[in-house]
N, C-alpha and C positions, 0 to 999 in steps of 0.2 A: 291389423288395423292399429293405428296410433291415434292418440288423443291428447288434447291439451286443454286446460281450463282457462277461461277468461272471465274476469269479474268486473271489467271496465266497460266503457261506452264504445269500444271498437266494434266494427261490423264482424259478426261471427260467421265464418265460412267453413263448410264441410266439403271435402274433396272426395268424389266417387269415380274411381277408374280402376280397371283390373290390372293396369300396368303401374308397378311401384315407382318406376322412374318418372313417369308422367306426373304422378301425385307429388313426388319429391320436387320436381321442377316447378310446379305450380305453387307449392308451399314456399319455396325460396323467393319467388316473385312476390307473392302476397304478403309474406311476413316482413318484407323489406319496407312496407308501408306502415306508418305509425297508426293509421286509423283502421287497419285490417288485422284480424286474428284468425288463424286456422285452428279451429277447435277440435278437429278430428278428420279422419279419412276412412274410406271403406273401399272394398274391392269388388262388391257386387250390390245389386239392388236390395236384397234382403238385409244385408249388413247395413246398408244406408238407412233403411227404415228404422232399424233399431237405434242407430246413431242419432237420427233426427229426434226421435222420442226422448232420448237420454240427454242430448247435448243442446237442444233447442237452438240450432244455427239460424242466422238470418237469411243466408244465401247458400244454396247447394250447387256445386258445379258437377253436373251429371253426365257421365259417359253413356253412350247408347248401347254399344255391343259389349256385353259382359257375360261370363258364364252364370248359370242359374237365372235369377231374376234380372232381366235386362233393364236398361234405363227408361224405356217407355212405361212399363208397368210401375216401376218405382216412382217415376214422375207423377203419374196419375194418382197413386196412393198418397204421396206426400202432399200434393196440392189439394187433395180431397180431405185428408185427415189433419193437415196442418196448413190451413189457408194463409197464415201469415208468413210462411216460409217461401222464399222465391227460388225457383229452379232455373238454372241456365244449362241448356243441353250442349254437350260437346259433340261435334260432328266432323267427319272428314270431308264434308262439303258435297262432293260429287258421287260418293259411294254409299253413304248411309241414308238410303231412302226412307228407312223406318223412322228417321229423326223427324220427318214431317208429322208423324202421329203425336209427337211430343207437344206440338202446337195445340192440338185439340185436347191434350191431357192437362193443359194449364201452364205449360212452361213459359217463363218470362222472355225467352228468346233463344238465339243460337250463338255459340262461339265456335270458331274454327280451331282445330287442334294446332294449327300453325299460327294462331293469333299472336301478335306482338305482345310483349309483357305489359306495355303501357295500355294496350287495348283491353287486356284481361282485367287489369286494375280498374280501368274506367267502367267496364261492364259491370263489375261487382258493385261499384258505388252507384251506378245508374239504377240497377234493379232494386237496390236497397231503398232508394228513395220512392219506390212505387212506380217508376217509369219502366221501360222495357228496352232491350237491345234489339232494335228493328232497323238498324242501319241498312240502307239500300246496298251499300258496298258488300255487306256480309249476307244479307237475307233476300235481296231482290231475286236472284237467280233461283234460290230455294223455293220461294213462293211461286215464281213463274212455273216451276215444274210441279209444285205441290197442288196448286189449285185445281187443275184438271182431274187429278186423282181424288181429291177431296169432294168434288162436286159431281163429277161424272156427266155434267151437262154444261151447256153454254152459260156464261155469266148473265144474270138478269136480276133486276130489282123487283122482287115479288111482293112489295108492299110493306115489308117489315119495317122500313125506315119511316113510315108514316107516323109512327108514335113519337118521333123526335121533333123537337122544336127546330126552328131555323138555325139557331146558334148551336144546338147540339149536333145537328146535321153537318154544319160547317166544321166543328171540332172532329167529328167522326171521319169526315173526308180527309182532313189534314193528318190525322193519326194514320189513316190508311196509306198516306204517301210517305210515312216514316218520320214525320216531324216529332220532335220532343215537345213536352209541355211548354218549355221556355220559348221555343221557336214558334209554336202556335200562338202563344200570348203576344209575341212581338208582331206577328202577322195580323192578328185580330185587334191589336191595340187595346188589350185588356191585361189584367194581372194574371200571373201564373196560377194563383189560387182560384181565380174564376174559371180558368181552363180546367183545372182539376175537378172543380165542382160540376161543370158541364159534362166532363167525361165520365165522372162517377154516375151521373144520371143515364148516360148512354149505355154503360155496362149494365145497369139495373134494368132499363127498359128493354134492352135486346138480349138479356139473360146471357151475358158473356162473362167468362171467368177472368179475363185480363186483356191487356193491350194487344198481345200477339193474336189472340182470337179475333179481336176487332179488325186487325189488319187482314187476316184471312177472309173475314166476312166482307170487307170492302172489296176484295178481289172477286169473291163469289158472286156478289150482287152487281159487279160491273162499275162500282163507284170509282175504283182505281183500275186502270187498264193494265193487263199483264204486259210486263216489259216497259211500262211507262212510269214506274215509281220514281218520283223526283225529289224525295226528301233527302236530308243530309245529316240526320241525327245519328248518334251512336248510343 
C-alpha cells in the first residue's frame, strides 16, 4: 500500500484494487486534476478499512473481487462506520453480479473498469457533492438485472410512499429515473437547494442510506419500470 498526505481543500481519494497496475492507472488520471488528491491505496478490503480510519478520504474507489475481505463487505463496513465517506464500486459490468449487493451496502454508485478517464474524474466529483453516479448508460442494465434478484417478487407499491408529500414523491420518481439534482431542479422549476432538501426528507422518511438505494426502491415499487430508465445524469 502507498500513501500520500494532503492538507488542502482537494477531494481526498482512496484507491482499493488488488491489481497494482489498475491502482497506478487511476492514480495517474486523478492526480492530473488540480482538485483531486489520491491520499492512499489498498489491495484488499481489510487494508482499505484501516486506510479509511487513518487517512479520512472523501471518496473510495472500491473493487469488488479481491482476496481476503472483498469489496462488498468493505463497502458495508465503511458506509456504516464512516457515513461521510462515499464509496464508488468498480465492476466489470456483466460478470460481477456480487456488485449488486454493494447498492444495498450503501455504495454511491457504479463505475465500469473500462470507464473513460474523464468519466472517472466526473464520478469522483459527483459523489463528493453528495450526488450519486446513477447514469442510465452505466447503471440501467445493472439495475434491470439486479432488481429481480433483490426483490424476488413482482414490483409493486406497497404503500411505503404514502409518507411522502407530493413534491417529495415527484423528487423520488425523478431520482429513480437517474436525474441529478440540477436536472430535477430544472424540471421542477425550483432551486437545487430545494431539491436537496426534499430528497433529504425522502431518505429520512423511507429509511434509505443514499441515492442509489432510492433508485433500487423506485424499481422495486414499480415507480420506474425496468428497462425504461430515461434519465441522463452521470
